[in-house]
PDB file of N, CA, C, O and CB in Angstrom:
ATOM      1  N   MET A   1       0.822  -1.197   0.000  1.00  0.00           N
ATOM      2  CA  MET A   1       0.000   0.000   0.000  1.00  0.00           C
ATOM      3  C   MET A   1       0.870   1.267   0.000  1.00  0.00           C
ATOM      4  O   MET A   1       0.525   2.264  -0.634  1.00  0.00           O
ATOM      5  CB  MET A   1      -0.937  -0.005   1.213  1.00  0.00           C
ATOM      6  N   VAL A   2       1.983   1.216   0.708  1.00  0.00           N
ATOM      7  CA  VAL A   2       2.879   2.370   0.773  1.00  0.00           C
ATOM      8  C   VAL A   2       3.497   2.638  -0.591  1.00  0.00           C
ATOM      9  O   VAL A   2       3.850   3.776  -0.901  1.00  0.00           O
ATOM     10  CB  VAL A   2       3.982   2.143   1.824  1.00  0.00           C
ATOM     11  N   ARG A   3       3.628   1.611  -1.397  1.00  0.00           N
ATOM     12  CA  ARG A   3       4.230   1.755  -2.720  1.00  0.00           C
ATOM     13  C   ARG A   3       3.423   2.684  -3.619  1.00  0.00           C
ATOM     14  O   ARG A   3       3.952   3.190  -4.608  1.00  0.00           O
ATOM     15  CB  ARG A   3       4.368   0.397  -3.379  1.00  0.00           C
ATOM     16  N   LEU A   4       2.177   2.913  -3.303  1.00  0.00           N
ATOM     17  CA  LEU A   4       1.365   3.835  -4.090  1.00  0.00           C
ATOM     18  C   LEU A   4       1.871   5.275  -3.996  1.00  0.00           C
ATOM     19  O   LEU A   4       1.550   6.104  -4.848  1.00  0.00           O
ATOM     20  CB  LEU A   4      -0.082   3.768  -3.634  1.00  0.00           C
ATOM     21  N   LEU A   5       2.656   5.570  -2.971  1.00  0.00           N
ATOM     22  CA  LEU A   5       3.261   6.905  -2.872  1.00  0.00           C
ATOM     23  C   LEU A   5       4.163   7.208  -4.058  1.00  0.00           C
ATOM     24  O   LEU A   5       4.370   8.371  -4.405  1.00  0.00           O
ATOM     25  CB  LEU A   5       4.058   7.028  -1.580  1.00  0.00           C
ATOM     26  N   LEU A   6       4.696   6.170  -4.677  1.00  0.00           N
ATOM     27  CA  LEU A   6       5.578   6.373  -5.821  1.00  0.00           C
ATOM     28  C   LEU A   6       4.822   6.838  -7.059  1.00  0.00           C
ATOM     29  O   LEU A   6       5.443   7.225  -8.049  1.00  0.00           O
ATOM     30  CB  LEU A   6       6.325   5.098  -6.129  1.00  0.00           C
ATOM     31  N   LEU A   7       3.514   6.805  -7.021  1.00  0.00           N
ATOM     32  CA  LEU A   7       2.722   7.336  -8.129  1.00  0.00           C
ATOM     33  C   LEU A   7       2.627   8.861  -8.097  1.00  0.00           C
ATOM     34  O   LEU A   7       2.356   9.489  -9.121  1.00  0.00           O
ATOM     35  CB  LEU A   7       1.327   6.737  -8.102  1.00  0.00           C
ATOM     36  N   LEU A   8       2.845   9.448  -6.946  1.00  0.00           N
ATOM     37  CA  LEU A   8       2.743  10.908  -6.828  1.00  0.00           C
ATOM     38  C   LEU A   8       3.661  11.671  -7.783  1.00  0.00           C
ATOM     39  O   LEU A   8       3.196  12.616  -8.420  1.00  0.00           O
ATOM     40  CB  LEU A   8       3.053  11.319  -5.417  1.00  0.00           C
ATOM     41  N   PRO A   9       4.941  11.311  -7.915  1.00  0.00           N
ATOM     42  CA  PRO A   9       5.773  12.034  -8.880  1.00  0.00           C
ATOM     43  C   PRO A   9       5.282  11.887 -10.322  1.00  0.00           C
ATOM     44  O   PRO A   9       5.363  12.834 -11.106  1.00  0.00           O
ATOM     45  CB  PRO A   9       7.201  11.549  -8.784  1.00  0.00           C
ATOM     46  N   PHE A  10       4.779  10.715 -10.668  1.00  0.00           N
ATOM     47  CA  PHE A  10       4.256  10.536 -12.025  1.00  0.00           C
ATOM     48  C   PHE A  10       3.056  11.441 -12.272  1.00  0.00           C
ATOM     49  O   PHE A  10       2.967  12.101 -13.307  1.00  0.00           O
ATOM     50  CB  PHE A  10       3.866   9.073 -12.260  1.00  0.00           C
ATOM     51  N   ILE A  11       2.150  11.463 -11.326  1.00  0.00           N
ATOM     52  CA  ILE A  11       0.962  12.309 -11.476  1.00  0.00           C
ATOM     53  C   ILE A  11       1.351  13.779 -11.490  1.00  0.00           C
ATOM     54  O   ILE A  11       0.866  14.551 -12.317  1.00  0.00           O
ATOM     55  CB  ILE A  11      -0.045  12.038 -10.345  1.00  0.00           C
ATOM     56  N   GLY A  12       2.227  14.160 -10.572  1.00  0.00           N
ATOM     57  CA  GLY A  12       2.630  15.563 -10.467  1.00  0.00           C
ATOM     58  C   GLY A  12       3.427  16.065 -11.646  1.00  0.00           C
ATOM     59  O   GLY A  12       3.370  17.253 -11.962  1.00  0.00           O
ATOM     60  N   LEU A  13       4.173  15.191 -12.309  1.00  0.00           N
ATOM     61  CA  LEU A  13       5.015  15.626 -13.423  1.00  0.00           C
ATOM     62  C   LEU A  13       4.403  15.368 -14.792  1.00  0.00           C
ATOM     63  O   LEU A  13       4.752  16.048 -15.757  1.00  0.00           O
ATOM     64  CB  LEU A  13       6.340  14.943 -13.343  1.00  0.00           C
ATOM     65  N   LEU A  14       3.517  14.419 -14.894  1.00  0.00           N
ATOM     66  CA  LEU A  14       2.933  14.121 -16.201  1.00  0.00           C
ATOM     67  C   LEU A  14       1.676  14.937 -16.498  1.00  0.00           C
ATOM     68  O   LEU A  14       1.203  14.944 -17.634  1.00  0.00           O
ATOM     69  CB  LEU A  14       2.608  12.655 -16.288  1.00  0.00           C
ATOM     70  N   TRP A  15       1.140  15.610 -15.511  1.00  0.00           N
ATOM     71  CA  TRP A  15      -0.031  16.453 -15.729  1.00  0.00           C
ATOM     72  C   TRP A  15       0.453  17.870 -16.043  1.00  0.00           C
ATOM     73  O   TRP A  15       0.390  18.764 -15.198  1.00  0.00           O
ATOM     74  CB  TRP A  15      -0.984  16.440 -14.479  1.00  0.00           C
ATOM     75  N   VAL A  16       0.931  18.054 -17.258  1.00  0.00           N
ATOM     76  CA  VAL A  16       1.615  19.286 -17.675  1.00  0.00           C
ATOM     77  C   VAL A  16       0.742  20.536 -17.574  1.00  0.00           C
ATOM     78  O   VAL A  16       1.268  21.574 -17.174  1.00  0.00           O
ATOM     79  CB  VAL A  16       2.099  19.137 -19.092  1.00  0.00           C
ATOM     80  N   PRO A  17      -0.543  20.517 -17.904  1.00  0.00           N
ATOM     81  CA  PRO A  17      -1.323  21.759 -17.783  1.00  0.00           C
ATOM     82  C   PRO A  17      -1.337  22.346 -16.375  1.00  0.00           C
ATOM     83  O   PRO A  17      -1.615  23.533 -16.208  1.00  0.00           O
ATOM     84  CB  PRO A  17      -2.735  21.508 -18.219  1.00  0.00           C
ATOM     85  N   PHE A  18      -1.047  21.546 -15.377  1.00  0.00           N
ATOM     86  CA  PHE A  18      -1.015  22.052 -14.001  1.00  0.00           C
ATOM     87  C   PHE A  18       0.128  23.032 -13.780  1.00  0.00           C
ATOM     88  O   PHE A  18      -0.045  24.016 -13.060  1.00  0.00           O
ATOM     89  CB  PHE A  18      -0.894  20.899 -13.020  1.00  0.00           C
ATOM     90  N   TYR A  19       1.285  22.792 -14.376  1.00  0.00           N
ATOM     91  CA  TYR A  19       2.448  23.641 -14.111  1.00  0.00           C
ATOM     92  C   TYR A  19       2.979  24.348 -15.356  1.00  0.00           C
ATOM     93  O   TYR A  19       4.113  24.827 -15.342  1.00  0.00           O
ATOM     94  CB  TYR A  19       3.547  22.814 -13.503  1.00  0.00           C
ATOM     95  N   ASN A  20       2.214  24.425 -16.407  1.00  0.00           N
ATOM     96  CA  ASN A  20       2.662  25.048 -17.643  1.00  0.00           C
ATOM     97  C   ASN A  20       2.346  26.544 -17.656  1.00  0.00           C
ATOM     98  O   ASN A  20       1.592  27.019 -18.506  1.00  0.00           O
ATOM     99  CB  ASN A  20       2.015  24.361 -18.843  1.00  0.00           C
ATOM    100  N   HIS A  21       2.930  27.281 -16.707  1.00  0.00           N
ATOM    101  CA  HIS A  21       2.799  28.736 -16.683  1.00  0.00           C
ATOM    102  C   HIS A  21       3.996  29.331 -15.954  1.00  0.00           C
ATOM    103  O   HIS A  21       4.784  28.611 -15.340  1.00  0.00           O
ATOM    104  CB  HIS A  21       1.467  29.169 -16.004  1.00  0.00           C
ATOM    105  N   GLU A  22       4.121  30.634 -16.026  1.00  0.00           N
ATOM    106  CA  GLU A  22       5.311  31.296 -15.475  1.00  0.00           C
ATOM    107  C   GLU A  22       5.132  31.793 -14.050  1.00  0.00           C
ATOM    108  O   GLU A  22       6.090  31.777 -13.277  1.00  0.00           O
ATOM    109  CB  GLU A  22       5.693  32.449 -16.345  1.00  0.00           C
ATOM    110  N   ALA A  23       3.948  32.229 -13.681  1.00  0.00           N
ATOM    111  CA  ALA A  23       3.742  32.799 -12.357  1.00  0.00           C
ATOM    112  C   ALA A  23       3.316  31.693 -11.391  1.00  0.00           C
ATOM    113  O   ALA A  23       2.609  30.782 -11.820  1.00  0.00           O
ATOM    114  CB  ALA A  23       2.682  33.934 -12.402  1.00  0.00           C
ATOM    115  N   PRO A  24       3.686  31.718 -10.169  1.00  0.00           N
ATOM    116  CA  PRO A  24       4.562  32.658  -9.481  1.00  0.00           C
ATOM    117  C   PRO A  24       6.033  32.296  -9.674  1.00  0.00           C
ATOM    118  O   PRO A  24       6.401  31.123  -9.726  1.00  0.00           O
ATOM    119  CB  PRO A  24       4.226  32.698  -7.994  1.00  0.00           C
ATOM    120  N   ALA A  25       6.840  33.307  -9.777  1.00  0.00           N
ATOM    121  CA  ALA A  25       8.278  33.106  -9.937  1.00  0.00           C
ATOM    122  C   ALA A  25       8.960  33.177  -8.570  1.00  0.00           C
ATOM    123  O   ALA A  25       8.552  33.947  -7.700  1.00  0.00           O
ATOM    124  CB  ALA A  25       8.880  34.163 -10.905  1.00  0.00           C
ATOM    125  N   ILE A  26       9.985  32.378  -8.398  1.00  0.00           N
ATOM    126  CA  ILE A  26      10.788  32.399  -7.177  1.00  0.00           C
ATOM    127  C   ILE A  26      12.232  32.637  -7.586  1.00  0.00           C
ATOM    128  O   ILE A  26      12.805  31.864  -8.354  1.00  0.00           O
ATOM    129  CB  ILE A  26      10.639  31.065  -6.356  1.00  0.00           C
ATOM    130  N   ALA A  27      12.810  33.702  -7.073  1.00  0.00           N
ATOM    131  CA  ALA A  27      14.199  34.083  -7.373  1.00  0.00           C
ATOM    132  C   ALA A  27      14.438  34.178  -8.874  1.00  0.00           C
ATOM    133  O   ALA A  27      15.513  33.824  -9.360  1.00  0.00           O
ATOM    134  CB  ALA A  27      15.175  33.075  -6.754  1.00  0.00           C
ATOM    135  N   GLY A  28      13.451  34.651  -9.599  1.00  0.00           N
ATOM    136  CA  GLY A  28      13.590  34.827 -11.031  1.00  0.00           C
ATOM    137  C   GLY A  28      13.295  33.590 -11.859  1.00  0.00           C
ATOM    138  O   GLY A  28      13.256  33.665 -13.087  1.00  0.00           O
ATOM    139  N   PHE A  29      13.088  32.452 -11.208  1.00  0.00           N
ATOM    140  CA  PHE A  29      12.765  31.218 -11.928  1.00  0.00           C
ATOM    141  C   PHE A  29      11.253  31.109 -12.082  1.00  0.00           C
ATOM    142  O   PHE A  29      10.524  31.227 -11.098  1.00  0.00           O
ATOM    143  CB  PHE A  29      13.334  29.971 -11.188  1.00  0.00           C
ATOM    144  N   PRO A  30      10.776  30.886 -13.292  1.00  0.00           N
ATOM    145  CA  PRO A  30       9.332  30.697 -13.482  1.00  0.00           C
ATOM    146  C   PRO A  30       8.830  29.445 -12.757  1.00  0.00           C
ATOM    147  O   PRO A  30       9.597  28.534 -12.444  1.00  0.00           O
ATOM    148  CB  PRO A  30       9.003  30.601 -14.981  1.00  0.00           C
ATOM    149  N   PHE A  31       7.547  29.429 -12.506  1.00  0.00           N
ATOM    150  CA  PHE A  31       6.918  28.311 -11.801  1.00  0.00           C
ATOM    151  C   PHE A  31       7.251  26.986 -12.460  1.00  0.00           C
ATOM    152  O   PHE A  31       7.504  25.993 -11.779  1.00  0.00           O
ATOM    153  CB  PHE A  31       5.407  28.499 -11.748  1.00  0.00           C
ATOM    154  N   PHE A  32       7.251  26.971 -13.784  1.00  0.00           N
ATOM    155  CA  PHE A  32       7.539  25.744 -14.525  1.00  0.00           C
ATOM    156  C   PHE A  32       8.844  25.117 -14.064  1.00  0.00           C
ATOM    157  O   PHE A  32       8.887  23.911 -13.822  1.00  0.00           O
ATOM    158  CB  PHE A  32       7.597  26.026 -16.023  1.00  0.00           C
ATOM    159  N   TYR A  33       9.907  25.897 -13.935  1.00  0.00           N
ATOM    160  CA  TYR A  33      11.216  25.352 -13.579  1.00  0.00           C
ATOM    161  C   TYR A  33      11.313  24.962 -12.104  1.00  0.00           C
ATOM    162  O   TYR A  33      11.766  23.862 -11.786  1.00  0.00           O
ATOM    163  CB  TYR A  33      12.294  26.358 -13.907  1.00  0.00           C
ATOM    164  N   TRP A  34      10.897  25.842 -11.213  1.00  0.00           N
ATOM    165  CA  TRP A  34      11.077  25.488  -9.799  1.00  0.00           C
ATOM    166  C   TRP A  34      10.124  24.387  -9.369  1.00  0.00           C
ATOM    167  O   TRP A  34      10.421  23.664  -8.419  1.00  0.00           O
ATOM    168  CB  TRP A  34      10.877  26.711  -8.917  1.00  0.00           C
ATOM    169  N   TYR A  35       8.994  24.239 -10.034  1.00  0.00           N
ATOM    170  CA  TYR A  35       8.098  23.125  -9.738  1.00  0.00           C
ATOM    171  C   TYR A  35       8.764  21.800 -10.097  1.00  0.00           C
ATOM    172  O   TYR A  35       8.714  20.841  -9.326  1.00  0.00           O
ATOM    173  CB  TYR A  35       6.768  23.280 -10.500  1.00  0.00           C
ATOM    174  N   LEU A  36       9.388  21.754 -11.275  1.00  0.00           N
ATOM    175  CA  LEU A  36      10.080  20.533 -11.694  1.00  0.00           C
ATOM    176  C   LEU A  36      11.266  20.227 -10.787  1.00  0.00           C
ATOM    177  O   LEU A  36      11.470  19.079 -10.394  1.00  0.00           O
ATOM    178  CB  LEU A  36      10.553  20.661 -13.142  1.00  0.00           C
ATOM    179  N   PHE A  37      12.047  21.254 -10.456  1.00  0.00           N
ATOM    180  CA  PHE A  37      13.195  21.042  -9.570  1.00  0.00           C
ATOM    181  C   PHE A  37      12.761  20.641  -8.163  1.00  0.00           C
ATOM    182  O   PHE A  37      13.487  19.908  -7.491  1.00  0.00           O
ATOM    183  CB  PHE A  37      14.050  22.306  -9.507  1.00  0.00           C
ATOM    184  N   ALA A  38      11.612  21.094  -7.702  1.00  0.00           N
ATOM    185  CA  ALA A  38      11.124  20.744  -6.366  1.00  0.00           C
ATOM    186  C   ALA A  38      10.791  19.261  -6.272  1.00  0.00           C
ATOM    187  O   ALA A  38      10.849  18.682  -5.187  1.00  0.00           O
ATOM    188  CB  ALA A  38       9.891  21.580  -6.012  1.00  0.00           C
ATOM    189  N   TRP A  39      10.445  18.643  -7.391  1.00  0.00           N
ATOM    190  CA  TRP A  39      10.105  17.227  -7.366  1.00  0.00           C
ATOM    191  C   TRP A  39      11.321  16.337  -7.160  1.00  0.00           C
ATOM    192  O   TRP A  39      11.163  15.178  -6.778  1.00  0.00           O
ATOM    193  CB  TRP A  39       9.411  16.845  -8.642  1.00  0.00           C
ATOM    194  N   VAL A  40      12.509  16.830  -7.394  1.00  0.00           N
ATOM    195  CA  VAL A  40      13.710  16.001  -7.208  1.00  0.00           C
ATOM    196  C   VAL A  40      13.861  15.584  -5.738  1.00  0.00           C
ATOM    197  O   VAL A  40      13.942  14.385  -5.471  1.00  0.00           O
ATOM    198  CB  VAL A  40      14.974  16.767  -7.678  1.00  0.00           C
ATOM    199  N   PRO A  41      13.903  16.512  -4.777  1.00  0.00           N
ATOM    200  CA  PRO A  41      14.010  16.066  -3.376  1.00  0.00           C
ATOM    201  C   PRO A  41      12.737  15.380  -2.878  1.00  0.00           C
ATOM    202  O   PRO A  41      12.807  14.478  -2.043  1.00  0.00           O
ATOM    203  CB  PRO A  41      14.328  17.254  -2.476  1.00  0.00           C
ATOM    204  N   ILE A  42      11.578  15.800  -3.383  1.00  0.00           N
ATOM    205  CA  ILE A  42      10.333  15.163  -2.966  1.00  0.00           C
ATOM    206  C   ILE A  42      10.328  13.695  -3.380  1.00  0.00           C
ATOM    207  O   ILE A  42       9.961  12.821  -2.595  1.00  0.00           O
ATOM    208  CB  ILE A  42       9.118  15.896  -3.568  1.00  0.00           C
ATOM    209  N   THR A  43      10.738  13.433  -4.620  1.00  0.00           N
ATOM    210  CA  THR A  43      10.785  12.056  -5.102  1.00  0.00           C
ATOM    211  C   THR A  43      11.809  11.243  -4.328  1.00  0.00           C
ATOM    212  O   THR A  43      11.561  10.082  -4.002  1.00  0.00           O
ATOM    213  CB  THR A  43      11.108  12.022  -6.593  1.00  0.00           C
ATOM    214  N   SER A  44      12.953  11.838  -4.034  1.00  0.00           N
ATOM    215  CA  SER A  44      13.965  11.136  -3.243  1.00  0.00           C
ATOM    216  C   SER A  44      13.427  10.780  -1.860  1.00  0.00           C
ATOM    217  O   SER A  44      13.653   9.675  -1.367  1.00  0.00           O
ATOM    218  CB  SER A  44      15.233  11.994  -3.111  1.00  0.00           C
ATOM    219  N   LEU A  45      12.729  11.698  -1.250  1.00  0.00           N
ATOM    220  CA  LEU A  45      12.133  11.439   0.063  1.00  0.00           C
ATOM    221  C   LEU A  45      11.091  10.325  -0.015  1.00  0.00           C
ATOM    222  O   LEU A  45      11.047   9.453   0.852  1.00  0.00           O
ATOM    223  CB  LEU A  45      11.494  12.720   0.623  1.00  0.00           C
ATOM    224  N   LEU A  46      10.261  10.352  -1.041  1.00  0.00           N
ATOM    225  CA  LEU A  46       9.246   9.311  -1.196  1.00  0.00           C
ATOM    226  C   LEU A  46       9.881   7.938  -1.414  1.00  0.00           C
ATOM    227  O   LEU A  46       9.427   6.945  -0.846  1.00  0.00           O
ATOM    228  CB  LEU A  46       8.318   9.647  -2.362  1.00  0.00           C
ATOM    229  N   ILE A  47      10.918   7.885  -2.227  1.00  0.00           N
ATOM    230  CA  ILE A  47      11.604   6.613  -2.462  1.00  0.00           C
ATOM    231  C   ILE A  47      12.209   6.097  -1.160  1.00  0.00           C
ATOM    232  O   ILE A  47      12.135   4.903  -0.872  1.00  0.00           O
ATOM    233  CB  ILE A  47      12.701   6.771  -3.542  1.00  0.00           C
ATOM    234  N   TRP A  48      12.801   6.981  -0.379  1.00  0.00           N
ATOM    235  CA  TRP A  48      13.397   6.586   0.898  1.00  0.00           C
ATOM    236  C   TRP A  48      12.325   6.056   1.850  1.00  0.00           C
ATOM    237  O   TRP A  48      12.527   5.036   2.508  1.00  0.00           O
ATOM    238  CB  TRP A  48      14.140   7.776   1.540  1.00  0.00           C
ATOM    239  N   LEU A  49      11.184   6.750   1.924  1.00  0.00           N
ATOM    240  CA  LEU A  49      10.105   6.302   2.814  1.00  0.00           C
ATOM    241  C   LEU A  49       9.565   4.940   2.403  1.00  0.00           C
ATOM    242  O   LEU A  49       9.344   4.070   3.245  1.00  0.00           O
ATOM    243  CB  LEU A  49       8.969   7.323   2.826  1.00  0.00           C
ATOM    244  N   VAL A  50       9.355   4.761   1.109  1.00  0.00           N
ATOM    245  CA  VAL A  50       8.832   3.482   0.633  1.00  0.00           C
ATOM    246  C   VAL A  50       9.853   2.377   0.863  1.00  0.00           C
ATOM    247  O   VAL A  50       9.491   1.287   1.307  1.00  0.00           O
ATOM    248  CB  VAL A  50       8.460   3.566  -0.858  1.00  0.00           C
ATOM    249  N   ASP A  51      11.110   2.637   0.570  1.00  0.00           N
ATOM    250  CA  ASP A  51      12.153   1.630   0.773  1.00  0.00           C
ATOM    251  C   ASP A  51      12.264   1.251   2.239  1.00  0.00           C
ATOM    252  O   ASP A  51      12.430   0.078   2.572  1.00  0.00           O
ATOM    253  CB  ASP A  51      13.500   2.141   0.261  1.00  0.00           C
ATOM    254  N   ARG A  52      12.174   2.229   3.103  1.00  0.00           N
ATOM    255  CA  ARG A  52      12.273   1.967   4.543  1.00  0.00           C
ATOM    256  C   ARG A  52      11.097   1.125   5.035  1.00  0.00           C
ATOM    257  O   ARG A  52      11.283   0.190   5.814  1.00  0.00           O
ATOM    258  CB  ARG A  52      12.334   3.288   5.323  1.00  0.00           C
ATOM    259  N   SER A  53       9.900   1.454   4.585  1.00  0.00           N
ATOM    260  CA  SER A  53       8.741   0.702   5.063  1.00  0.00           C
ATOM    261  C   SER A  53       8.640  -0.667   4.419  1.00  0.00           C
ATOM    262  O   SER A  53       8.223  -1.619   5.078  1.00  0.00           O
ATOM    263  CB  SER A  53       7.475   1.478   4.802  1.00  0.00           C
ATOM    264  N   VAL A  54       9.008  -0.798   3.154  1.00  0.00           N
ATOM    265  CA  VAL A  54       8.970  -2.111   2.492  1.00  0.00           C
ATOM    266  C   VAL A  54      10.078  -3.002   3.031  1.00  0.00           C
ATOM    267  O   VAL A  54       9.886  -4.211   3.169  1.00  0.00           O
ATOM    268  CB  VAL A  54       9.107  -1.958   0.957  1.00  0.00           C
ATOM    269  N   GLY A  55      11.228  -2.425   3.336  1.00  0.00           N
ATOM    270  CA  GLY A  55      12.324  -3.202   3.920  1.00  0.00           C
ATOM    271  C   GLY A  55      11.946  -3.786   5.264  1.00  0.00           C
ATOM    272  O   GLY A  55      12.361  -4.899   5.590  1.00  0.00           O
ATOM    273  N   GLU A  56      11.172  -3.066   6.047  1.00  0.00           N
ATOM    274  CA  GLU A  56      10.724  -3.573   7.348  1.00  0.00           C
ATOM    275  C   GLU A  56       9.687  -4.675   7.187  1.00  0.00           C
ATOM    276  O   GLU A  56       9.635  -5.600   7.998  1.00  0.00           O
ATOM    277  CB  GLU A  56      10.145  -2.436   8.192  1.00  0.00           C
ATOM    278  N   GLU A  57       8.860  -4.586   6.145  1.00  0.00           N
ATOM    279  CA  GLU A  57       7.848  -5.606   5.918  1.00  0.00           C
ATOM    280  C   GLU A  57       8.476  -6.918   5.472  1.00  0.00           C
ATOM    281  O   GLU A  57       8.002  -7.990   5.847  1.00  0.00           O
ATOM    282  CB  GLU A  57       6.841  -5.130   4.883  1.00  0.00           C
ATOM    283  N   GLU A  58       9.544  -6.844   4.671  1.00  0.00           N
ATOM    284  CA  GLU A  58      10.166  -8.039   4.143  1.00  0.00           C
ATOM    285  C   GLU A  58      11.060  -8.742   5.158  1.00  0.00           C
ATOM    286  O   GLU A  58      11.342  -9.931   5.007  1.00  0.00           O
ATOM    287  CB  GLU A  58      10.960  -7.695   2.926  1.00  0.00           C
ATOM    288  N   SER A  59      11.509  -8.033   6.186  1.00  0.00           N
ATOM    289  CA  SER A  59      12.410  -8.637   7.181  1.00  0.00           C
ATOM    290  C   SER A  59      11.685  -9.596   8.094  1.00  0.00           C
ATOM    291  O   SER A  59      12.300 -10.185   8.983  1.00  0.00           O
ATOM    292  CB  SER A  59      13.078  -7.562   8.010  1.00  0.00           C
TER     293      SER A  59
END
């Protein structure tokens, strides 16, 4: 069930009309860019959480 968390990056990144605009900008970067870059640590965190919980289930 925890593995379903790994679908969040796919949904968040493949639904392009959600982030296909410039505003709001952060430090001069349009929303499009910082939204994509924000998913890098979020995805890493999700992978770590899923790996940690699945590793405990398999032990």
